Z-matrix of the N, CA and C atoms (Angstrom, degrees):
N
C 1 1.438
C 2 1.512 1 110.14
N 3 1.319 2 115.49 1 128.71
C 4 1.532 3 120.65 2 -179.83
C 5 1.493 4 108.87 3 -79.88
N 6 1.311 5 112.05 4 147.60
C 7 1.454 6 119.45 5 174.82
C 8 1.516 7 109.59 6 -125.17
N 9 1.318 8 115.86 7 141.96
C 10 1.469 9 121.72 8 176.79
C 11 1.525 10 109.42 9 -78.85
N 12 1.316 11 116.20 10 117.07
C 13 1.473 12 122.55 11 178.87
C 14 1.492 13 108.60 12 -134.91
N 15 1.361 14 116.01 13 162.13
C 16 1.449 15 121.61 14 173.46
C 17 1.505 16 105.88 15 -87.26
N 18 1.353 17 116.93 16 122.29
C 19 1.473 18 119.88 17 -177.12
C 20 1.544 19 111.45 18 -82.43
N 21 1.323 20 115.10 19 145.32
C 22 1.499 21 118.47 20 176.13
C 23 1.525 22 110.00 21 -88.67
N 24 1.311 23 119.89 22 -24.27
C 25 1.455 24 120.44 23 178.06
C 26 1.591 25 106.23 24 -98.03
N 27 1.295 26 116.76 25 154.81
C 28 1.447 27 124.74 26 -176.64
C 29 1.516 28 113.80 27 58.16
N 30 1.332 29 117.98 28 27.20
C 31 1.434 30 117.89 29 179.39
C 32 1.545 31 109.36 30 -97.69
N 33 1.337 32 115.70 31 154.06
C 34 1.445 33 122.43 32 175.49
C 35 1.569 34 108.98 33 -104.30
N 36 1.313 35 116.32 34 -50.33
C 37 1.469 36 120.96 35 178.82
C 38 1.491 37 110.47 36 -113.52
N 39 1.337 38 116.78 37 -82.61
C 40 1.462 39 119.46 38 -177.36
C 41 1.509 40 113.58 39 -112.03
N 42 1.337 41 118.93 40 -4.11
C 43 1.434 42 121.30 41 177.02
C 44 1.569 43 113.71 42 92.80
N 45 1.296 44 116.14 43 5.77
C 46 1.483 45 120.64 44 -176.39
C 47 1.520 46 108.73 45 -66.25
N 48 1.275 47 117.19 46 -50.02
C 49 1.479 48 118.23 47 -174.90
C 50 1.501 49 112.80 48 -73.33
N 51 1.311 50 116.54 49 -34.96
C 52 1.463 51 116.41 50 178.14
C 53 1.589 52 110.07 51 -69.82
N 54 1.315 53 117.56 52 -33.75
C 55 1.423 54 120.76 53 175.95
C 56 1.581 55 110.84 54 -69.07
N 57 1.268 56 117.56 55 -36.57
C 58 1.460 57 122.76 56 176.27
C 59 1.527 58 109.05 57 -66.39
N 60 1.338 59 117.83 58 -42.75
C 61 1.454 60 119.47 59 177.60
C 62 1.512 61 112.35 60 -63.85
N 63 1.279 62 117.69 61 -42.54
C 64 1.520 63 120.33 62 175.92
C 65 1.475 64 109.58 63 -62.53
N 66 1.285 65 121.79 64 -41.20
C 67 1.457 66 125.01 65 179.47
C 68 1.555 67 111.39 66 -62.00
N 69 1.312 68 116.82 67 -39.77
C 70 1.442 69 122.51 68 -177.10
C 71 1.555 70 111.85 69 -93.59
N 72 1.321 71 118.92 70 6.02
C 73 1.486 72 124.08 71 -178.15
C 74 1.531 73 110.50 72 54.07
N 75 1.307 74 117.25 73 45.83
C 76 1.467 75 124.27 74 176.95
C 77 1.517 76 109.46 75 -118.20
N 78 1.347 77 115.15 76 164.28
C 79 1.442 78 119.78 77 175.11
C 80 1.518 79 108.97 78 -76.52
N 81 1.302 80 117.60 79 134.13
C 82 1.463 81 122.26 80 -178.02
C 83 1.562 82 113.97 81 -58.47
N 84 1.262 83 116.55 82 -35.61
C 85 1.433 84 122.95 83 175.87
C 86 1.536 85 112.78 84 -58.76
N 87 1.345 86 116.90 85 -43.61
C 88 1.437 87 122.72 86 178.84
C 89 1.536 88 109.58 87 -62.50
N 90 1.319 89 115.52 88 -47.38
C 91 1.434 90 120.32 89 -179.84
C 92 1.540 91 111.21 90 -61.58
N 93 1.342 92 116.59 91 -38.75
C 94 1.488 93 118.53 92 -178.34
C 95 1.518 94 108.07 93 -69.41
N 96 1.356 95 117.00 94 -39.75
C 97 1.468 96 118.67 95 -179.76
C 98 1.521 97 113.02 96 -66.27
N 99 1.326 98 118.15 97 -38.01
C 100 1.442 99 122.12 98 174.39
C 101 1.574 100 111.51 99 -64.93
N 102 1.297 101 115.14 100 -40.55
C 103 1.445 102 119.94 101 178.37
C 104 1.541 103 110.20 102 -61.70
N 105 1.281 104 115.33 103 -46.72
C 106 1.540 105 119.80 104 -176.30
C 107 1.535 106 105.84 105 -65.79
N 108 1.325 107 120.12 106 -42.74
C 109 1.465 108 121.52 107 179.34
C 110 1.478 109 111.18 108 -60.77
N 111 1.314 110 118.57 109 -46.36
C 112 1.482 111 122.98 110 178.57
C 113 1.490 112 111.70 111 -66.64
N 114 1.373 113 115.74 112 -33.40
C 115 1.431 114 120.52 113 177.72
C 116 1.554 115 112.28 114 -58.69
N 117 1.339 116 114.39 115 -45.29
C 118 1.474 117 118.32 116 -179.02
C 119 1.538 118 111.71 117 -79.39
N 120 1.317 119 119.92 118 -33.61
C 121 1.418 120 121.77 119 179.26
C 122 1.507 121 112.61 120 -65.21
N 123 1.346 122 117.94 121 -36.54
C 124 1.480 123 122.63 122 -179.05
C 125 1.509 124 114.54 123 -87.44
N 126 1.315 125 117.02 124 -1.20
C 127 1.470 126 118.52 125 177.12
C 128 1.521 127 111.70 126 92.26
N 129 1.279 128 120.71 127 26.69
C 130 1.435 129 132.67 128 172.76
C 131 1.551 130 113.33 129 66.59
N 132 1.298 131 120.26 130 -50.56
C 133 1.477 132 121.00 131 -174.01
C 134 1.512 133 117.83 132 -58.04
N 135 1.339 134 120.80 133 -46.77
C 136 1.449 135 119.13 134 -177.55
C 137 1.586 136 113.38 135 -58.78
N 138 1.308 137 114.19 136 -48.33
C 139 1.485 138 116.24 137 179.60
C 140 1.536 139 113.51 138 -73.25
N 141 1.282 140 117.37 139 -29.49
C 142 1.438 141 120.56 140 174.02
C 143 1.473 142 111.44 141 -63.58
N 144 1.311 143 117.01 142 -46.13
C 145 1.478 144 120.33 143 174.41
C 146 1.523 145 113.39 144 -61.87
N 147 1.311 146 116.51 145 -41.56
C 148 1.485 147 118.08 146 177.70
C 149 1.502 148 110.85 147 -64.03
N 150 1.307 149 120.47 148 -37.57
C 151 1.452 150 122.65 149 178.27
C 152 1.537 151 109.30 150 -62.57
N 153 1.296 152 117.95 151 -49.26
C 154 1.448 153 121.39 152 179.48
C 155 1.496 154 112.68 153 -59.32
N 156 1.339 155 115.42 154 -44.83
C 157 1.496 156 119.42 155 176.63
C 158 1.539 157 109.72 156 -61.89
N 159 1.335 158 120.46 157 -38.49
C 160 1.416 159 123.41 158 -179.00
C 161 1.511 160 111.77 159 -64.26
N 162 1.349 161 116.31 160 -34.04
C 163 1.458 162 121.93 161 179.13
C 164 1.529 163 108.63 162 -61.32
N 165 1.363 164 117.93 163 -38.24
C 166 1.438 165 118.28 164 -177.73
C 167 1.551 166 113.11 165 -87.95
N 168 1.316 167 117.41 166 -23.50
C 169 1.469 168 120.19 167 -176.51
C 170 1.498 169 112.89 168 -88.08
N 171 1.386 170 117.50 169 -43.56
C 172 1.471 171 120.78 170 -177.51
C 173 1.510 172 110.02 171 -80.05
N 174 1.347 173 119.27 172 124.31
C 175 1.494 174 120.39 173 -176.00
C 176 1.516 175 109.56 174 -71.25
N 177 1.290 176 115.16 175 152.54
C 178 1.472 177 123.61 176 172.07
C 179 1.484 178 110.22 177 -72.74
N 180 1.318 179 120.08 178 150.71
C 181 1.451 180 123.49 179 -173.10
C 182 1.525 181 111.54 180 -61.89
N 183 1.325 182 118.13 181 -31.44
C 184 1.459 183 118.91 182 -178.54
C 185 1.560 184 113.21 183 -75.29
N 186 1.327 185 117.51 184 -12.92
C 187 1.443 186 122.84 185 179.96
C 188 1.522 187 113.22 186 -95.88
N 189 1.378 188 115.58 187 -2.86
C 190 1.486 189 119.64 188 -178.06
C 191 1.493 190 107.46 189 -95.53
N 192 1.292 191 118.25 190 137.16
C 193 1.489 192 122.75 191 -179.80
C 194 1.487 193 108.80 192 -85.53
């Protein structure tokens, strides 16, 4: 069973998007591009807040048993 975690490798900031890409079996670059597009389409704040919340909610891979 796969778990959603923040990855330490292939990360740019906190590893949220690379972890999400690994969970969905997608390329991390595609997920990052989609995130940036949605970030600007929605007016930056909604997705920026979601990213910050995800940093605190999604566990880092070294903290998962």
